[in-house]
N, C-alpha and C positions, 0 to 999 in steps of 0.2 A: 522636340517642337515646341515647347513652349519658349525657351532661348532664343528659338529662331524668330517669333512672334516679335517680341521684343525688341530686340537687332532691327528685326526692319522697320518696324515704332520709328526708334530711333534716328534713324536712315531717314527716316520721312520727313523727323521734323529737326531734323539736321539742314533737310533739305528747306523746309518752311524759315527755319533762323537765317539762311543765307539769300530766300526770296530765290531761292532756283525752282524751275521747274520741277515736279516728281509725277510717271504715271506711271501705274499700274499695268504690267503687261501678262502676267499670269501670278496666280496666286492660288497652291494646293493646300485645302486646309485639313486640319485633322480632328476625329472625334472631340479629342482632350480642350479642344479652341487655341490650338497651337495651329505654326505652319508648316508645313512639307517640307514647300520647296516654293520660293517665290524671284520674283523677275520686276526691277522697275526699270524708266527708262530718265537719267535724273540731267538736265540740263540747264545751264547758265555761267557766270562768268566764276574760274577756278572751278569748277564744279570737278573736271578729271585728276585737276592735281591736288585736291584736299584727299578726292577719297579713292584714289592707287592707291593709300596706306593703309586702307583697312579689309585689303584683299591679303587672304590665309585665312589659318585657323583661329574661331575665338574658343575660349575654355569657360565653361562656368562651373561653379562650386559653392551651390549649396544645397540644404532640405527643401526639394521641388516642392510642392501644392500638391499633386498624386503621392507625395511619401505620406504614408499614413504610422511609418514608427519611428521617424523622425531621425533617418538617417542621411549623413550628408552624401549626395551625389556630384560624379565628377562628367560632364559632358561636354562635347562640342559641334563649333556647329561650321560650315566653310561660305567663306563669302569668294567671290568671284568678282571683281572691275573689269569692265574692258573699255574700250574710249571707241565715239560712234563717230565712222569715219563720214566725212562728207559725201552729198552726192560727187558730187563733181573731180571727188579727186579717187574715187574708187567704186570700179563699175562689174556689174555681174555679167554676163551675157544667158537672157533668158533662155535659151539653149540646153545651155547645162541642169536646169531646174527642174526637178519633179513635185510640181503638185498636189496633193491628195487631202479632199475632206472627208471630214466625220462626222458624226454627232456628241456633243458636248458629253463626258461622261466621266464618274471617275470622283474623288475626294475633290475638293475644291472645283467644282465645278459649277459656278458661279451662277451660270445661264443654263443650266442643263436644259435643252428642250425637242422638239421632235426633229428640226432641220437640219442638215450637215452645213453648220456654222463654222465648227473646229476645223481649221485648217494645218498639213505638217507641209512642210518646206525640206525635201533634200536638196545639197546640191553635191552634186552627182562627182565630180572630178573629185572632191576631197571628202565627202561622206558625212559632211557634216549638216545635222539635221536641227530645225527651229521649228517651233508648235506653238500656239494660242489660240485660246478657246473662250476667253477671258469675253467679249463679247459676242450679242449677240448677234450683230451681223460679220456675213460669211469676208463682208470686203473691209470690214475694220479689225477683222482677225489679220486676214491676208497683209495689212500694211502692218500691224504689228509683228507677226514672221518674220515678214521681210529685212523690219529695221534690228530684230534680232541677229537675223544668218547675217548682216551687213558687218552688224559689227562683230557675231562671231569671225566672221571670215580675216576681216580686218587685222582682230589680235592673232590668230596664227598666224598670217602674215606678217605681223612688228615684228611676233619672236622670233620667226624665221630669220630675218633678216637681220636683227641683235645678236642671237645666237652665231653669225656667222660673222658676224664686223668682232664682236667682242667677246669672244668666246663665253670664259668662263666668267668671267668681270663682269663685278654685281653692279648694275648700274641705278638701281635704286633698292629702297629697301621696299619691302612687298614682294618680292621675287621668287622666294625659298620653297623650298616644297611644301606642299598641302601637309605632310604627319606633322609638321613644325610647329605647333602654337606660335602666334603672336601675340597675344594679350591675354588675361586671364580677369573678371569678373566671379570676384572670392566673396559672397551676400554676410560669411558668418566673422569676418577680417571689417567686411566694407572697405572692399578697395579695388581700384581697377590699375593694373600693371601691364606696360606694354614692355614684353622682353627685348625689344631688336634695342629699346635705346633706356631698359632699367628703368624706365621713370614709372613711381606710383603713384596714384591721385586717390584719395579717399572718399567717399560716398558714391556708391555705386547707384542709387536711384537716382540721383542728380547727376550722373554721366547718362546716365541710357532715355535721359530726356531728350539728348543730341542736342545741347547749346552749348554755353559757354565752357564748360570743359570739356569737350569733342573737340571743341575749337582748339581750345589749347594743348588737347592732346597731337592735335592734326600737324598744329603750329611747331610744336618741338620738333614733330618726323617729319617735317621738312627741313627745316633750318637742320638736323645732324643728315638726310639724306642729301645736302649742299655741303655741308663740309666734306663728306664723301668723296663724292664726285670732284672736287675740286682736290682732295689729297690724290686719287687716280692720276687725276690730268697730268697735279706737279710729280707724283710717280714715274709718268709716260717720261 
């Protein structure tokens, strides 16, 4: 959870570095200052093109702040990146939605209050659920929950169509199963290694700043993806 908080901050800094918009939709904090679960909306030129390579399992190896005996720990957290569809390209039938309201509660309920401000939306045909309790206003929570629901539905539809068209072909890096790590952050060796392209960079703290080093890694992943796509085309 502490590592998740650092990764979430890294992406917010990366968005600032590129001048993108970064809107927090939901944060569930832990008692130790970390994050259990977080959702953000990132918008701006090339934002999805760069962020899509962050999808997958991230592994950290270090002696955590909570470890009193100095033992090395290995932990993982998972990042999911969903494209946000345009309103005109993806419509949702209001009759397919069940909208529920409740009081914000639980860890991370930043605005826990006595009104039914939290919103939960269920898309009945698919069973996909979207929730938001970040704002005090029920209207704002509903808007954010709808935005997230649209992204989830669009991603599911895109994945289904891609699977039908290309089957087992790998279209891009970052689509591997969640059980397989994509990157390791090793603090004792002060290195970050991306296992998809075999690239290692030193200075973990510098990488977690979410600026030049993450940009370099993102560019390397993009180039590798383009080369793989070209090889697939030539193979066909």
